[in-house]
Structure formats: C-alpha cells, structure tokens
C-alpha positions, 0 to 999 in steps of 0.5 A: 500500500503506497498511501494510507490514512489516519483521521484527525477529523472527518477525512475524505481523501488524500487532499483532506488537510485534517488527516495524517497520511503516509506515502512512499518517499519520493525524490521530491521529498528529500528537499523537505527532509533537508529542511527538517529540524530533527528531534533527538528521538531519531538519532539512530535512523540508519544513517539518515540523520538530517544534515548539519551545515556542510553535510548535505552531500553525504546526506543526499547520497545516503538517501539516494541509496536508501530509495533504491534499497528495498530492504528499507521501508521509507514513508513520508508523513503528510499533514495539511498538504505538507511533508511533515517528516518521515518514518523508516523501518530498517535492519540495525545490528541484526534487529529490525528497527523503526524510527522517525523524524518530524519537523519541529513546527509539527510537534505537540499535535499527536502527528508522530503517534498517529503516523507511527501507529499507521506505519505499524499497521503496515509492518506486521513482522514482530518484534520491532525495536526502537530507541531514543535518548533517555532525556527525550521523554516525548519520543519515548512516550510516542513509542510507548503509546504505540505499544513499545515497552522499555527493556533496557538502557545502553550507551551509544554515540549520537551523530548529531550531538557528537558525543556519547549518550544513554539510550532507552531501548524499546521493543514491540511484540505481538501485543500491538492492538491488544492494549485495553486500558492505560493508567498513570502507571499501568497498562492493561492488555489482553492475555495471550498464551505466551503469558503462560510463564507469568500465569503459572507463577501467579496461580500457584502463589500461596495467597492466590490459592488461599484467597481465590482458589486452586486452579490446578495449573501446574505446567506451562501447558496448563497455564496456556490452556487456562488463558485460552479457555478463560480470558481469551474465550471471554474476550470473544464471547463477552467482549471483556475478560481478565487482563494482564497488568503491566508496569509502564516503568519497567514492562513487568507483568504484575498481576491481572484484573478485569471482568468475568461472567460466571454462570453462578452469578447474575451480574458481571463480576470484577476480579484481580490478583497480583504478585506479592512484590506488587501488593500494598503499593496501590496498583490493584486499586489503580487497575480496578478503578480503571476497569470500573470506568471502562465497564461503566463508560464503555461497556455500559454496565450499570452494576458490577459485583465482586466476590471475596472470602470473608477473611480476605480483609485487604481485598474487602478494604480495597472494594469499599474504597472504590465504591463497592458495598456489601450485600450478602453471603452467597455460595457459588455451588451447593457444596462451596463455602460461603463468600461475601458478595459486594456490589457497585452501582455506577458510583465512580470513585 
C-alpha cells in the first residue's frame, strides 16, 4: 500500500488537510527532509540523520541509496498538504528497527503517534525495536503509546550531538492492538498464551490459592490452556475478560484484573490478583478503578459485583474504597463455602 490514512477529523481523501497520511518517499521529498529540524528521538535512523551545515552531500547520497534499497521501508508523513517528516523501518545490528523524524513546527499535535501507529499497521513482522535518548521523554512516550515497552538502557554515540549518550531501548511484540486500558502507571492488555510463564507463577502463589482458589495449573501447558479457555474465550464471547497488568516503568507483568461472567452469578463480576512484590503499593486499586470506568463508560454496565472470602480483609478494604458495598453471603455451588458478595452501582470513585 503506497498511501494510507489516519483521521484527525472527518477525512475524505488524500487532499483532506485534517488527516495524517503516509506515502512512499519520493525524490521530491528529500528537499523537505533537508529542511527538517530533527528531534533527538531519531538519532539512530540508519544513517539518515538530517544534515548539519556542510553535510548535505553525504546526506543526499545516503538517501539516494536508501530509495533504491528495498530492504528499507521509507514513508513520508503528510499533514495539511505538507511533508511533515518521515518514518523508516530498517535492519540495525541484526534487529529490525523503526524510527522517525518530524519537523519541529509539527510537534505537540499527536502527528508522530498517529503516523507511527499507521506505519505499524503496515509492518506486521514482530518484534520491532526502537530507541531514543533517555532525556527525550516525548519520543519515548510516542513509542510507548504505540505499544513499545522499555527493556533496557545502553550507551551509544549520537551523530548529531557528537558525543556519547544513554539510550532507552524499546521493543514491540505481538501485543500491538491488544492494549485495553492505560493508567498513570499501568497498562492493561489482553492475555495471550505466551503469558503462560507469568500465569503459572501467579496461580500457584500461596495467597492466590488461599484467597481465590486452586486452579490446578501446574505446567506451562496448563497455564496456556487456562488463558485460552478463560480470558481469551471471554474476550470473544463477552467482549471483556481478565487482563494482564503491566508496569509502564519497567514492562513487568504484575498481576491481572478485569471482568468475568460466571454462570453462578447474575451480574458481571470484577476480579484481580497480583504478585506479592506488587501488593500494598496501590496498583490493584489503580487497575480496578480503571476497569470500573471502562465497564461503566464503555461497556455500559450499570452494576458490577465482586466476590471475596470473608477473611480476605485487604481485598474487602480495597472494594469499599472504590465504591463497592456489601450485600450478602452467597455460595457459588451447593457444596462451596460461603463468600461475601459486594456490589457497585455506577458510583465512580
């Protein structure tokens, strides 16, 4: 596809100046690229750094070579009829990387995020890597909004700055498009069978077995089946389910939180569980609050319930803090122990 579109309004075609467009780079775009005042995010763009004074000849030569290189995918970013920047997908040290440049006068409008998301819809291979100077928080944020996760810091040489810098390295796996919710500190994404190692550990934590139950998950195969037969099946059937909770700061899997529809309950109920090292830091409350907002505002559910063991005081306190009220004792089965049923009636905390 040579021309693709993301709407920034009611876009009706390539000439609509309210849309972000991508198209293949053509030679006439190169003059616009020379005029770009780069942001530091694109320092490592496969040698395509916009030139300083006296470097134009090398820069033109590099771009002409790139235009004929079918292994490098090159797209111009168009906005309001102007060439605003470009995107690249290339091999760097054996890894497929993506990078971008955007003219300074186009910053702060969400154009980079829109363009990168569109670019990633065309490039289906995974994983994809990206990097940026650790001080360039705006560009790191653009990549994170598109699903990239930080996985390390490395020292590298900046061509434009002429010195060593610390780079943040990011990676995009197959989870693109699977993010459901975002909070100040967390991402909530759809669980996948590849999350089996995390699920295996979480479901065998003593606190999980004591407060929620023993699910009989003992192997990675059991954990993958749990994900497929539980959360994944629920996404398809109900449009919701339990989600993986990840740290935005580190990319670590911390727990799971989401909605369930049990045969034994008339209402949809909310559930959550976190690894011990992430308890007591407000993560469960943050995730649960986001799930409630989503249930009320997006899914249109006026009432959510939660079930909890009578002795699980931390969970009872959390439910009460986010607006749940105790209703009654129930049993999920005739031979099951009694548990407390709490209900939430659309009062957002």
